[in-house]
ZASENU-920914 format. One record per atom (N, C-alpha, C): y, x, z; residue number from 1; residue in one letter; atom name. Coordinates in Angstrom, 1 decimal. Each point is the difference from the previous one (the first is absolute). Layout:
<recs>
- north|east|up|pos|code|site
- Y|X|Z|NUM|a|CA
...
</recs>
This chain:
<recs>
- north|east|up|pos|code|site
- 41.0|-1.4|68.1|1|x|N
- 0.9|0.2|-1.2|1|x|CA
- 1.4|0.0|0.5|1|x|C
- 0.8|0.7|-0.7|2|x|N
- 1.5|0.0|0.3|2|x|CA
- 0.8|-0.3|-1.2|2|x|C
- 1.0|-0.8|0.2|3|x|N
- 0.9|-0.5|-1.1|3|x|CA
- 1.2|0.9|0.1|3|x|C
- 0.4|0.5|-1.1|4|x|N
- 1.2|0.8|-0.1|4|x|CA
- 1.2|-0.9|-0.5|4|x|C
- 1.2|0.6|-0.1|5|x|N
- 1.1|-0.8|-0.5|5|x|CA
- 0.2|0.2|-1.5|5|x|C
- -1.0|0.3|-0.7|6|x|N
- 0.1|0.0|-1.5|6|x|CA
- -0.2|-1.4|-0.5|6|x|C
- 1.0|-0.6|-0.6|7|x|N
- -0.1|-1.4|-0.3|7|x|CA
- -0.6|-0.2|-1.4|7|x|C
- -0.5|-1.2|-0.2|8|x|N
- -0.7|-0.3|-1.3|8|x|CA
- 0.8|-1.1|-0.8|8|x|C
- 0.2|0.3|-1.2|9|x|N
- 0.6|-0.9|-0.9|9|x|CA
- -0.8|0.0|-1.3|9|x|C
- -0.3|-1.2|-0.6|10|x|N
- -0.9|-0.1|-1.1|10|x|CA
- 0.8|-0.2|-1.3|10|x|C
- -0.4|0.7|-1.1|11|x|N
- 0.7|0.0|-1.2|11|x|CA
- -0.1|-1.3|-0.7|11|x|C
- -1.1|-0.7|0.0|12|x|N
- -0.1|-1.3|-0.7|12|x|CA
- 0.8|-1.1|0.6|12|x|C
- 0.7|0.4|1.1|13|x|N
- 1.0|-0.9|0.6|13|x|CA
- 1.4|0.6|-0.1|13|x|C
- 0.1|0.9|-1.0|14|x|N
- 1.2|0.8|-0.2|14|x|CA
- 0.3|0.8|1.3|14|x|C
- -1.0|0.6|0.5|15|x|N
- 0.1|0.8|1.2|15|x|CA
- -0.5|1.4|-0.2|15|x|C
- 0.3|0.9|1.0|16|x|N
- -0.5|1.3|0.0|16|x|CA
- -0.5|0.4|1.4|16|x|C
- -0.9|1.0|0.0|17|x|N
- -0.5|0.5|1.3|17|x|CA
- 1.2|0.9|0.6|17|x|C
- 0.3|-0.1|1.2|18|x|N
- 1.1|0.7|0.5|18|x|CA
- -0.3|0.5|1.4|18|x|C
- 0.4|1.2|0.3|19|x|N
- -0.1|0.6|1.4|19|x|CA
- 1.4|0.1|0.6|19|x|C
- 0.1|-0.4|1.2|20|x|N
- 1.3|0.1|0.7|20|x|CA
- -0.1|0.7|1.3|20|x|C
- -1.0|0.8|0.2|21|x|N
- -0.2|0.8|1.2|21|x|CA
- 1.1|1.1|0.0|21|x|C
- 0.7|0.1|1.1|22|x|N
- 1.1|1.0|0.0|22|x|CA
- -0.6|1.5|0.1|22|x|C
- -1.2|0.1|0.6|23|x|N
- -0.6|1.4|0.1|23|x|CA
- -1.0|0.2|-1.1|23|x|C
- 0.4|0.8|-1.0|24|x|N
- -0.9|0.2|-1.2|24|x|CA
- -0.5|1.4|-0.1|24|x|C
- 0.4|0.9|0.8|25|x|N
- -0.3|1.4|-0.2|25|x|CA
- -1.5|0.3|0.3|25|x|C
- -0.6|0.6|-1.0|26|x|N
- -1.4|0.4|0.2|26|x|CA
- -0.1|1.5|0.0|26|x|C
- -0.5|0.6|1.1|27|x|N
- -0.1|1.4|0.1|27|x|CA
- -1.2|0.5|-0.8|27|x|C
- -1.2|-0.7|0.1|28|x|N
- -1.2|0.4|-0.7|28|x|CA
- -0.3|-1.1|-1.0|28|x|C
- -0.2|0.4|-1.2|29|x|N
- -0.2|-1.0|-1.1|29|x|CA
- -1.5|0.0|-0.3|29|x|C
- -0.8|-0.9|0.5|30|x|N
- -1.4|-0.1|-0.3|30|x|CA
- -0.2|-0.5|-1.4|30|x|C
- -1.2|0.3|-0.6|31|x|N
- -0.2|-0.5|-1.4|31|x|CA
- -0.4|-1.5|0.2|31|x|C
- 0.6|-0.8|-0.8|32|x|N
- -0.2|-1.5|0.0|32|x|CA
- -0.4|-0.5|-1.3|32|x|C
- -1.0|-0.9|0.0|33|x|N
- -0.5|-0.7|-1.2|33|x|CA
- 0.6|-1.4|0.0|33|x|C
- 0.8|-0.3|-1.0|34|x|N
- 0.5|-1.4|-0.1|34|x|CA
- -0.8|-0.8|-1.0|34|x|C
- -0.6|-1.0|0.5|35|x|N
- -0.9|-0.9|-0.8|35|x|CA
- 0.6|-1.3|-0.3|35|x|C
- 0.1|-0.3|-1.3|36|x|N
- 0.5|-1.2|-0.5|36|x|CA
- -1.1|-0.8|-0.8|36|x|C
- -0.3|-1.2|0.4|37|x|N
- -1.0|-0.8|-0.6|37|x|CA
- 0.7|-0.9|-1.0|37|x|C
- -0.5|-0.1|-1.2|38|x|N
- 0.6|-0.8|-1.0|38|x|CA
- -1.0|-0.9|-0.8|38|x|C
- 0.5|-1.0|-0.6|39|x|N
- -0.7|-0.8|-1.0|39|x|CA
- 1.1|-0.9|-0.7|39|x|C
- 0.1|0.3|-1.3|40|x|N
- 1.0|-0.7|-0.9|40|x|CA
- 1.4|0.0|0.7|40|x|C
- 0.5|1.2|0.2|41|x|N
- 1.3|0.1|0.6|41|x|CA
- 1.0|0.7|-0.9|41|x|C
- -0.1|-0.2|-1.3|42|x|N
- 0.9|0.6|-1.0|42|x|CA
- 1.4|-0.2|0.3|42|x|C
- 0.3|-1.1|0.6|43|x|N
- 1.4|-0.4|0.3|43|x|CA
- 0.7|0.9|1.1|43|x|C
- -0.9|0.5|0.9|44|x|N
- 0.6|0.7|1.2|44|x|CA
- -0.4|1.4|0.1|44|x|C
- -1.2|0.4|-0.5|45|x|N
- -0.6|1.3|0.4|45|x|CA
- 0.9|1.2|-0.4|45|x|C
- 0.7|-0.1|-1.1|46|x|N
- 0.8|1.2|-0.4|46|x|CA
- 1.1|0.3|1.1|46|x|C
- 0.7|-1.1|0.4|47|x|N
- 1.0|0.2|1.0|47|x|CA
- -0.6|0.5|1.3|47|x|C
- -1.2|-0.5|0.4|48|x|N
- -0.7|0.4|1.2|48|x|CA
- -0.2|1.5|-0.1|48|x|C
- -0.7|0.5|-1.1|49|x|N
- -0.3|1.4|-0.1|49|x|CA
- 1.3|0.9|0.0|49|x|C
- 1.0|-0.5|-0.7|50|x|N
- 1.3|0.8|-0.1|50|x|CA
- 0.5|0.2|1.4|50|x|C
- -0.1|-1.0|0.8|51|x|N
- 0.6|0.1|1.4|51|x|CA
- -0.9|1.0|0.8|51|x|C
- -1.3|0.0|-0.2|52|x|N
- -0.8|1.0|0.7|52|x|CA
- 0.2|1.4|-0.4|52|x|C
- 0.3|0.2|-1.3|53|x|N
- 0.3|1.3|-0.5|53|x|CA
- 1.3|0.6|0.6|53|x|C
- 0.9|-0.9|0.3|54|x|N
- 1.3|0.4|0.5|54|x|CA
- 0.1|0.2|1.5|54|x|C
- -1.1|-0.1|0.7|55|x|N
- -0.1|0.1|1.5|55|x|CA
- 0.6|1.3|0.4|55|x|C
- 0.7|0.0|1.1|56|x|N
- 0.6|1.2|0.7|56|x|CA
- -1.1|0.6|0.8|56|x|C
- -1.0|0.6|-0.7|57|x|N
- -1.2|0.6|0.7|57|x|CA
- -0.4|1.1|-1.0|57|x|C
- -0.4|1.1|0.5|58|x|N
- -0.5|1.1|-0.9|58|x|CA
- -1.0|-0.4|-1.0|58|x|C
- 0.3|0.2|-1.3|59|x|N
- -0.9|-0.5|-1.0|59|x|CA
- -1.4|0.5|0.1|59|x|C
- -0.1|1.3|0.5|60|x|N
- -1.4|0.6|0.1|60|x|CA
- -0.7|-0.6|1.2|60|x|C
- 0.6|-0.8|0.8|61|x|N
- -0.6|-0.5|1.3|61|x|CA
- -0.4|-1.5|-0.1|61|x|C
- 0.0|-0.6|-1.2|62|x|N
- -0.5|-1.3|-0.2|62|x|CA
- -0.5|-0.3|-1.4|62|x|C
- -1.0|-0.9|-0.1|63|x|N
- -0.5|-0.4|-1.2|63|x|CA
- 0.1|-1.5|-0.1|63|x|C
- 0.0|-0.6|-1.3|64|x|N
- 0.1|-1.4|-0.2|64|x|CA
- -1.3|-0.4|-0.7|64|x|C
- -0.8|-0.9|0.6|65|x|N
- -1.2|-0.5|-0.6|65|x|CA
- 0.1|-1.5|-0.3|65|x|C
- -0.1|-0.3|-1.3|66|x|N
- 0.0|-1.4|-0.4|66|x|CA
- -1.4|-0.5|-0.3|66|x|C
- -0.5|-0.9|0.8|67|x|N
- -1.3|-0.6|-0.3|67|x|CA
- 0.2|-1.4|-0.6|67|x|C
- -0.5|-0.1|-1.2|68|x|N
- 0.3|-1.2|-0.8|68|x|CA
- -1.3|-0.8|-0.2|68|x|C
- 0.1|-1.3|0.3|69|x|N
- -1.1|-0.9|-0.1|69|x|CA
- -0.2|-0.6|-1.3|69|x|C
- -0.2|0.8|-1.0|70|x|N
- -0.3|-0.4|-1.4|70|x|CA
- 1.1|-0.9|-0.6|70|x|C
- 1.3|0.5|0.0|71|x|N
- 1.1|-0.8|-0.5|71|x|CA
- -0.2|-0.3|-1.5|71|x|C
- 0.4|-1.1|-0.4|72|x|N
- -0.1|-0.4|-1.5|72|x|CA
- 1.4|0.1|-0.6|72|x|C
- 1.0|0.3|0.7|73|x|N
- 1.4|0.2|-0.6|73|x|CA
- 0.3|1.4|-0.3|73|x|C
- 1.2|0.5|0.1|74|x|N
- 0.4|1.3|-0.4|74|x|CA
- 0.1|0.9|1.3|74|x|C
- -0.6|-0.4|1.1|75|x|N
- 0.1|0.8|1.2|75|x|CA
- -0.5|1.4|-0.2|75|x|C
- -1.2|0.2|-0.7|76|x|N
- -0.6|1.3|-0.2|76|x|CA
- 1.0|0.9|-0.8|76|x|C
- 0.5|-0.5|-1.0|77|x|N
- 0.9|0.8|-0.9|77|x|CA
- 1.2|0.5|0.7|77|x|C
- 0.6|-0.9|0.9|78|x|N
- 1.2|0.4|0.7|78|x|CA
- -0.4|1.1|1.1|78|x|C
- -1.1|-0.2|0.7|79|x|N
- -0.3|1.0|1.0|79|x|CA
- -0.3|1.4|-0.6|79|x|C
- -0.6|0.0|-1.1|80|x|N
- -0.4|1.3|-0.7|80|x|CA
- 1.2|0.8|-0.4|80|x|C
- 1.2|-0.6|0.0|81|x|N
- 1.2|0.8|-0.3|81|x|CA
- 0.4|0.9|1.1|81|x|C
- -0.6|-0.2|1.2|82|x|N
- 0.5|0.7|1.2|82|x|CA
- -1.1|1.0|0.5|82|x|C
- 0.5|1.0|0.8|83|x|N
- -0.9|1.0|0.6|83|x|CA
- -0.7|-0.6|1.2|83|x|C
- -0.8|-1.0|-0.2|84|x|N
- -0.7|-0.7|1.1|84|x|CA
- -1.5|0.0|-0.3|84|x|C
- -0.8|-0.2|1.0|85|x|N
- -1.5|-0.2|-0.3|85|x|CA
- -0.3|-1.5|-0.2|85|x|C
- -0.5|-0.3|-1.2|86|x|N
- -0.4|-1.4|-0.3|86|x|CA
- -1.5|-0.1|0.1|86|x|C
- -0.4|-1.0|0.8|87|x|N
- -1.5|-0.2|0.1|87|x|CA
- -0.2|-1.5|-0.3|87|x|C
- -1.0|-0.3|-0.9|88|x|N
- -0.3|-1.3|-0.3|88|x|CA
- -1.1|-0.6|0.9|88|x|C
- 0.2|-1.1|0.6|89|x|N
- -1.0|-0.6|0.9|89|x|CA
- -0.7|-1.1|-0.8|89|x|C
- -1.2|0.3|-0.5|90|x|N
- -0.7|-1.0|-0.9|90|x|CA
- -0.5|-1.2|0.8|90|x|C
- -0.2|0.2|1.3|91|x|N
- -0.6|-1.0|0.9|91|x|CA
- 1.1|-1.0|0.4|91|x|C
- 1.2|0.5|0.2|92|x|N
- 1.1|-0.9|0.4|92|x|CA
- 0.0|-0.3|1.5|92|x|C
- 1.1|-0.7|0.4|93|x|N
- 0.2|-0.4|1.4|93|x|CA
- 0.9|1.0|0.7|93|x|C
- 0.9|-0.5|0.8|94|x|N
- 1.0|0.8|0.6|94|x|CA
- -0.6|1.0|1.0|94|x|C
- -1.0|-0.5|0.8|95|x|N
- -0.6|0.9|1.0|95|x|CA
- -0.8|1.1|-0.7|95|x|C
- -0.7|-0.3|-1.0|96|x|N
- -0.8|1.0|-0.7|96|x|CA
- 0.9|1.0|-0.7|96|x|C
- 1.1|-0.4|-0.5|97|x|N
- 1.0|0.9|-0.7|97|x|CA
- 0.6|0.9|1.1|97|x|C
- 0.3|-0.5|1.2|98|x|N
- 0.6|0.8|1.0|98|x|CA
- -1.0|1.1|0.5|98|x|C
- -1.3|-0.4|0.1|99|x|N
- -1.0|1.0|0.3|99|x|CA
- -0.2|1.1|-1.0|99|x|C
- 0.2|-0.4|-1.3|100|x|N
- -0.1|1.0|-1.0|100|x|CA
- 1.2|1.0|0.1|100|x|C
- 1.1|-0.5|0.4|101|x|N
- 1.2|0.8|0.2|101|x|CA
- -0.2|1.0|1.1|101|x|C
- -0.6|-0.5|1.1|102|x|N
- -0.3|0.8|1.2|102|x|CA
- -1.0|1.1|-0.4|102|x|C
- -1.0|-0.3|-0.7|103|x|N
- -1.1|0.9|-0.4|103|x|CA
- 0.6|1.1|-0.9|103|x|C
- 1.0|-0.3|-0.8|104|x|N
- 0.5|1.0|-0.9|104|x|CA
- 1.3|0.7|0.5|104|x|C
- 0.4|-0.3|1.2|105|x|N
- 1.2|0.6|0.6|105|x|CA
- -0.3|1.3|0.6|105|x|C
- 1.0|0.9|-0.1|106|x|N
- -0.1|1.4|0.5|106|x|CA
- 0.8|0.1|1.4|106|x|C
- 0.8|-1.0|0.2|107|x|N
- 0.9|0.1|1.2|107|x|CA
- -0.7|-0.3|1.3|107|x|C
- 0.6|0.5|1.1|108|x|N
- -0.4|-0.3|1.4|108|x|CA
- 0.5|-1.4|0.3|108|x|C
- 1.0|-0.4|-0.7|109|x|N
- 0.6|-1.3|0.2|109|x|CA
- 0.0|-0.8|-1.3|109|x|C
- -0.2|-1.3|0.1|110|x|N
- 0.0|-0.9|-1.1|110|x|CA
- 1.2|-1.0|0.1|110|x|C
- 0.9|0.1|-0.9|111|x|N
- 1.1|-1.0|0.0|111|x|CA
- -0.3|-1.0|-1.0|111|x|C
- 0.5|-1.2|0.2|112|x|N
- -0.3|-1.1|-0.9|112|x|CA
- 1.2|-0.9|-0.2|112|x|C
- 0.2|-0.4|-1.3|113|x|N
- 1.0|-1.0|-0.3|113|x|CA
- -0.6|-0.8|-1.2|113|x|C
- 0.7|-1.1|-0.3|114|x|N
- -0.5|-0.9|-1.1|114|x|CA
- 0.6|0.4|-1.3|114|x|C
- -0.6|-0.4|-1.1|115|x|N
- 0.5|0.3|-1.3|115|x|CA
- 1.3|-0.7|-0.3|115|x|C
- 0.3|-1.1|0.7|116|x|N
- 1.2|-0.8|-0.3|116|x|CA
- 1.1|0.3|1.1|116|x|C
- -0.1|1.2|0.5|117|x|N
- 0.9|0.5|1.0|117|x|CA
- 0.7|1.3|-0.5|117|x|C
- 1.2|0.2|0.5|118|x|N
- 0.8|1.2|-0.2|118|x|CA
- 0.3|0.6|1.3|118|x|C
- -0.1|1.3|0.1|119|x|N
- 0.2|0.7|1.3|119|x|CA
- 1.3|0.8|0.0|119|x|C
- 0.7|0.0|1.1|120|x|N
- 1.2|0.8|0.2|120|x|CA
- -0.4|1.5|0.1|120|x|C
- 0.9|0.9|-0.3|121|x|N
- -0.3|1.4|0.0|121|x|CA
- -0.5|0.5|1.3|121|x|C
- 0.5|-0.6|1.1|122|x|N
- -0.4|0.5|1.3|122|x|CA
- -1.3|-0.7|0.6|122|x|C
- -0.6|-0.8|-0.8|123|x|N
- -1.1|-0.9|0.5|123|x|CA
- -1.1|0.9|0.6|123|x|C
- -0.6|0.9|-0.8|124|x|N
- -1.1|0.8|0.5|124|x|CA
- 0.4|0.9|1.1|124|x|C
- 1.2|0.6|0.0|125|x|N
- 0.4|0.9|1.1|125|x|CA
- 0.1|-0.8|1.3|125|x|C
- 0.4|-1.2|0.0|126|x|N
- 0.1|-0.8|1.2|126|x|CA
- -1.4|-0.3|0.5|126|x|C
- -0.9|-0.4|-0.8|127|x|N
- -1.4|-0.3|0.4|127|x|CA
- -0.6|1.3|0.6|127|x|C
- 0.1|1.1|-0.7|128|x|N
- -0.6|1.2|0.5|128|x|CA
- 0.6|0.5|1.3|128|x|C
- 1.3|-0.1|0.2|129|x|N
- 0.7|0.4|1.2|129|x|CA
- -0.5|-0.9|1.2|129|x|C
- -0.2|-1.3|-0.3|130|x|N
- -0.4|-0.9|1.1|130|x|CA
- -1.5|0.3|0.4|130|x|C
- -0.8|0.2|-1.0|131|x|N
- -1.4|0.2|0.4|131|x|CA
- -0.2|1.4|0.7|131|x|C
- 0.8|1.0|-0.4|132|x|N
- -0.1|1.3|0.7|132|x|CA
- 0.4|-0.1|1.4|132|x|C
- 1.0|-0.9|0.3|133|x|N
- 0.5|-0.1|1.4|133|x|CA
- -0.7|-1.0|0.8|133|x|C
- -0.9|-0.8|-0.6|134|x|N
- -0.7|-1.0|0.7|134|x|CA
- -1.1|0.5|0.9|134|x|C
- -0.4|-0.7|1.0|135|x|N
- -1.1|0.4|0.8|135|x|CA
- -1.3|0.1|-0.8|135|x|C
- -1.0|0.7|0.6|136|x|N
- -1.3|0.3|-0.8|136|x|CA
- -0.7|-1.3|-0.3|136|x|C
- 0.2|-1.1|0.8|137|x|N
- -0.8|-1.2|-0.3|137|x|CA
- 0.5|-0.8|-1.2|137|x|C
- 1.1|0.4|-0.5|138|x|N
- 0.6|-0.7|-1.2|138|x|CA
- -0.7|0.4|-1.3|138|x|C
- -0.5|-1.0|-0.7|139|x|N
- -0.8|0.3|-1.2|139|x|CA
- 0.9|-0.2|-1.3|139|x|C
- 1.1|-0.8|0.2|140|x|N
- 0.8|-0.3|-1.2|140|x|CA
- 1.4|-0.4|0.4|140|x|C
- 1.0|0.2|-0.9|141|x|N
- 1.3|-0.5|0.3|141|x|CA
- 0.5|-0.7|-1.3|141|x|C
- 0.9|-0.9|0.3|142|x|N
- 0.6|-0.8|-1.1|142|x|CA
- 1.2|-0.7|0.4|142|x|C
- 0.4|-1.1|-0.7|143|x|N
- 1.2|-0.7|0.4|143|x|CA
- 0.0|-1.4|-0.4|143|x|C
- 1.1|-0.8|0.4|144|x|N
- 0.0|-1.4|-0.2|144|x|CA
- 0.4|-0.4|-1.4|144|x|C
- -0.3|-1.3|-0.4|145|x|N
- 0.4|-0.5|-1.2|145|x|CA
- 1.4|-0.6|0.2|145|x|C
- 1.0|0.4|-0.9|146|x|N
- 1.3|-0.4|0.2|146|x|CA
- 0.6|-0.7|-1.2|146|x|C
- 1.2|-0.6|0.1|147|x|N
- 0.7|-0.7|-1.1|147|x|CA
- 0.9|1.0|-0.6|147|x|C
- 0.1|0.0|-1.4|148|x|N
- 0.9|0.8|-0.7|148|x|CA
- 1.2|-0.8|-0.4|148|x|C
- 1.2|0.5|0.2|149|x|N
- 1.2|-0.8|-0.2|149|x|CA
- 0.3|-0.5|-1.4|149|x|C
- -0.7|0.7|-1.0|150|x|N
- 0.2|-0.4|-1.4|150|x|CA
- -0.9|-1.1|-0.4|150|x|C
- -0.8|-0.6|0.9|151|x|N
- -0.9|-1.0|-0.4|151|x|CA
- 0.8|-1.3|-0.5|151|x|C
- -0.6|-0.7|-0.9|152|x|N
- 0.6|-1.3|-0.4|152|x|CA
- 0.1|-0.9|1.3|152|x|C
- 0.9|-1.0|0.0|153|x|N
- 0.1|-0.8|1.2|153|x|CA
- -1.3|-0.6|0.5|153|x|C
- -0.8|-0.6|-0.9|154|x|N
- -1.2|-0.7|0.4|154|x|CA
- -1.0|1.0|0.6|154|x|C
- -0.1|1.2|-0.6|155|x|N
- -0.9|1.0|0.5|155|x|CA
- 0.4|0.5|1.3|155|x|C
- 1.3|0.1|0.3|156|x|N
- 0.5|0.4|1.3|156|x|CA
- -0.3|-1.0|1.0|156|x|C
- 0.1|-1.3|-0.4|157|x|N
- -0.2|-1.1|1.0|157|x|CA
- -1.5|0.1|0.4|157|x|C
- -0.9|0.1|-1.0|158|x|N
- -1.4|0.1|0.3|158|x|CA
- -0.3|1.2|0.9|158|x|C
- 0.6|1.1|-0.3|159|x|N
- -0.2|1.2|0.8|159|x|CA
- 0.4|-0.2|1.4|159|x|C
- 1.2|-0.6|0.2|160|x|N
- 0.5|-0.2|1.4|160|x|CA
- -0.9|-0.9|0.8|160|x|C
- -0.5|-1.0|-0.7|161|x|N
- -0.9|-1.0|0.7|161|x|CA
- -1.3|0.8|0.4|161|x|C
- -0.5|0.9|-0.9|162|x|N
- -1.2|0.7|0.3|162|x|CA
- 0.2|1.0|1.2|162|x|C
- 1.3|0.4|0.2|163|x|N
- 0.3|0.9|1.1|163|x|CA
- 0.0|-0.6|1.3|163|x|C
- 0.1|-1.4|0.1|164|x|N
- 0.0|-0.7|1.2|164|x|CA
- -1.3|0.2|0.8|164|x|C
- 0.0|-0.1|1.3|165|x|N
- -1.2|0.1|0.8|165|x|CA
- -1.1|-1.0|-0.4|165|x|C
- 0.4|-1.2|-0.2|166|x|N
- -1.0|-1.1|-0.2|166|x|CA
- -0.6|0.1|-1.4|166|x|C
- 0.8|0.4|-1.0|167|x|N
- -0.5|0.1|-1.3|167|x|CA
- -0.9|1.2|-0.2|167|x|C
- 0.3|1.1|0.7|168|x|N
- -0.8|1.2|-0.1|168|x|CA
- -1.2|0.1|1.0|168|x|C
- 0.0|-1.0|0.9|169|x|N
- -1.0|0.1|1.0|169|x|CA
- 0.2|1.1|1.0|169|x|C
- 1.3|0.5|0.1|170|x|N
- 0.3|1.1|0.9|170|x|CA
- -0.3|1.3|-0.5|170|x|C
- -0.4|0.2|-1.3|171|x|N
- -0.4|1.3|-0.5|171|x|CA
- 1.2|1.0|0.1|171|x|C
- -0.2|1.1|0.6|172|x|N
- 1.2|0.9|0.2|172|x|CA
- 0.5|0.6|-1.3|172|x|C
- -0.8|0.0|-1.1|173|x|N
- 0.5|0.5|-1.3|173|x|CA
- 1.0|-1.0|-0.6|173|x|C
- 0.2|-1.2|0.5|174|x|N
- 0.8|-1.0|-0.6|174|x|CA
- 1.4|0.0|0.4|174|x|C
- 0.4|0.9|1.0|175|x|N
- 1.4|0.0|0.4|175|x|CA
- 0.4|1.5|0.3|175|x|C
- 1.3|0.1|0.1|176|x|N
- 0.6|1.4|0.1|176|x|CA
- -0.2|0.6|1.4|176|x|C
- -0.2|1.3|0.0|177|x|N
- -0.2|0.7|1.2|177|x|CA
- 0.9|1.2|0.0|177|x|C
- 0.3|0.5|1.2|178|x|N
- 0.9|1.2|0.1|178|x|CA
- -0.7|1.1|0.8|178|x|C
- -1.3|-0.2|0.3|179|x|N
- -0.7|1.1|0.8|179|x|CA
- -1.5|-0.1|-0.4|179|x|C
- -0.7|1.1|0.3|180|x|N
- -1.4|0.0|-0.3|180|x|CA
- -0.8|-0.7|1.1|180|x|C
- -1.1|-0.7|-0.4|181|x|N
- -0.8|-0.6|1.0|181|x|CA
- -1.4|-0.2|-0.5|181|x|C
- -1.0|-0.3|0.8|182|x|N
- -1.3|-0.2|-0.4|182|x|CA
- -0.1|-1.5|-0.5|182|x|C
- -0.8|-0.1|-1.1|183|x|N
- -0.2|-1.3|-0.6|183|x|CA
- -1.5|-0.1|-0.4|183|x|C
- -0.5|-1.3|-0.2|184|x|N
- -1.4|-0.2|-0.3|184|x|CA
- -0.3|0.5|-1.4|184|x|C
- 0.9|-0.1|-1.0|185|x|N
- -0.4|0.4|-1.3|185|x|CA
- 1.3|0.2|-0.9|185|x|C
- -0.3|0.7|-1.1|186|x|N
- 1.1|0.4|-0.9|186|x|CA
- -0.4|-0.3|-1.4|186|x|C
- 0.8|-0.7|-0.8|187|x|N
- -0.4|-0.3|-1.4|187|x|CA
- -0.1|1.2|-0.9|187|x|C
- -0.8|0.0|-1.0|188|x|N
- -0.2|1.2|-0.9|188|x|CA
- 1.1|0.2|-0.9|188|x|C
- 1.0|-0.8|-0.1|189|x|N
- 1.2|0.2|-0.9|189|x|CA
- 0.9|1.1|0.6|189|x|C
- -0.2|0.3|1.3|190|x|N
- 0.9|1.0|0.6|190|x|CA
- -0.6|0.6|1.2|190|x|C
- -0.9|1.0|-0.2|191|x|N
- -0.8|0.5|1.1|191|x|CA
- -0.4|1.5|-0.3|191|x|C
- -0.2|0.7|1.0|192|x|N
- -0.5|1.4|0.0|192|x|CA
- -1.2|0.1|1.0|192|x|C
- -1.2|0.2|-0.5|193|x|N
- -1.2|0.1|0.8|193|x|CA
- -0.4|1.5|0.2|193|x|C
- -0.6|0.3|1.1|194|x|N
- -0.7|1.2|0.2|194|x|CA
- -1.4|-0.1|-0.8|194|x|C
- -0.2|0.8|-0.9|195|x|N
- -1.1|-0.1|-0.9|195|x|CA
- -1.4|0.0|0.7|195|x|C
- -0.1|0.9|1.0|196|x|N
- -1.2|0.2|0.8|196|x|CA
- -0.3|-1.3|0.7|196|x|C
- 1.0|-0.8|0.4|197|x|N
- -0.3|-1.2|0.7|197|x|CA
- -0.5|-1.1|-0.9|197|x|C
- 0.6|0.0|-1.3|198|x|N
- -0.5|-1.0|-1.0|198|x|CA
- -1.5|0.3|-0.2|198|x|C
- -0.4|1.3|-0.2|199|x|N
- -1.4|0.3|-0.2|199|x|CA
- -0.8|-0.3|1.2|199|x|C
- 0.5|0.2|1.2|200|x|N
- -0.8|-0.2|1.2|200|x|CA
- -0.4|-1.5|0.1|200|x|C
- 0.8|-0.9|-0.5|201|x|N
- -0.4|-1.4|0.1|201|x|CA
- -0.7|-0.5|-1.2|201|x|C
- -0.3|0.9|-1.0|202|x|N
- -0.7|-0.4|-1.2|202|x|CA
- 0.9|-0.6|-1.1|202|x|C
- 1.3|0.2|0.1|203|x|N
- 0.9|-0.5|-1.0|203|x|CA
- 0.2|-1.5|0.0|203|x|C
- 0.5|-0.5|-1.1|204|x|N
- 0.3|-1.5|-0.1|204|x|CA
- -1.3|-0.7|-0.3|204|x|C
- -0.1|-1.3|0.4|205|x|N
- -1.1|-0.8|-0.2|205|x|CA
- 0.0|-0.5|-1.5|205|x|C
- -0.8|0.6|-0.9|206|x|N
- 0.1|-0.4|-1.4|206|x|CA
- -0.5|-1.4|-0.3|206|x|C
- -0.6|-0.7|1.0|207|x|N
- -0.4|-1.3|-0.3|207|x|CA
- 1.1|-1.1|0.1|207|x|C
- 1.2|0.5|0.4|208|x|N
- 1.1|-0.9|0.2|208|x|CA
- 0.9|0.0|-1.3|208|x|C
- 0.4|-1.2|-0.4|209|x|N
- 0.9|-0.2|-1.1|209|x|CA
- 1.4|0.2|0.4|209|x|C
- 0.3|-0.2|1.3|210|x|N
- 1.4|0.1|0.5|210|x|CA
- -0.1|0.2|1.5|210|x|C
- 1.1|0.4|0.6|211|x|N
- 0.1|0.2|1.4|211|x|CA
- -0.7|1.3|0.5|211|x|C
- -0.3|0.9|-1.0|212|x|N
- -0.7|1.2|0.4|212|x|CA
- 0.8|0.9|1.0|212|x|C
- 1.3|-0.1|-0.1|213|x|N
- 0.8|0.8|1.0|213|x|CA
- -0.1|-0.6|1.4|213|x|C
- 0.1|-1.3|0.1|214|x|N
- -0.2|-0.6|1.3|214|x|CA
- -1.3|0.2|0.6|214|x|C
- -1.1|0.0|-0.8|215|x|N
- -1.3|0.2|0.5|215|x|CA
- -0.2|1.5|0.5|215|x|C
- 0.5|1.0|-0.7|216|x|N
- -0.2|1.3|0.4|216|x|CA
- 0.9|0.3|1.2|216|x|C
- 1.1|-0.6|0.1|217|x|N
- 0.8|0.1|1.2|217|x|CA
- -0.7|-0.6|1.2|217|x|C
- -0.7|-1.1|-0.2|218|x|N
- -0.8|-0.5|1.1|218|x|CA
- -1.1|1.0|0.5|218|x|C
- -0.7|0.6|-1.0|219|x|N
- -1.0|1.0|0.4|219|x|CA
- 0.6|1.2|0.7|219|x|C
- 1.2|0.4|-0.4|220|x|N
- 0.7|1.1|0.7|220|x|CA
- 0.2|-0.3|1.4|220|x|C
- 0.5|-1.2|0.2|221|x|N
- 0.4|-0.5|1.4|221|x|CA
- -1.3|-0.2|0.8|221|x|C
- -0.9|-0.6|-0.5|222|x|N
- -1.3|-0.3|0.7|222|x|CA
- -0.7|1.2|0.3|222|x|C
- -0.1|1.0|-0.9|223|x|N
- -0.7|1.2|0.2|223|x|CA
- 0.7|1.0|0.9|223|x|C
- 1.3|-0.2|0.1|224|x|N
- 0.8|1.0|0.8|224|x|CA
- 0.1|1.4|-0.6|224|x|C
- -0.1|0.1|-1.3|225|x|N
- 0.1|1.3|-0.7|225|x|CA
- 1.4|0.5|0.0|225|x|C
</recs>
């Protein structure tokens, strides 16, 4: 796996997803399926979808798939206002919902962010550019989790602590980078996968309630796909 310099900021911490890679030009625009998994995200889902619609990427070259785990709030009503594909996952579970998204995706690439995140206009362009230029053994690209300057003081303090080597366990996603490099894994809030590689390893492990991204990253690395 290779990590790009597209940075991650989370909306429920007053943050946004942001890309800061200087090279953003994409010569060939492949079709990308963006999968967003939700459950009771009425507070954030509208802003998430709005940001995905505003992407600087040809509109005919990407689709937005929202897989909802049986929300009991107004998430469904909000999503239905937009030109996106809404799928209800009656079984529930993050991994199962992600697999449903993959199954219904038309793209050769699967991008993923979380319902409580907002993406910058250049987010998808950066990820696509990086995966197109990456070596053949790269199955996914993504970026680190970063601190947003508008965070409240306490949230910023917690974020800075989490960015330290000891608090993060040395995870490369927890600190800023200025160049691409291989990493063990990438979180699903900010990632672009090759769809055929996801299918090759059998998708996400639906028996897991959490950590499904770390587990599939392990299988990617172990299997050498």
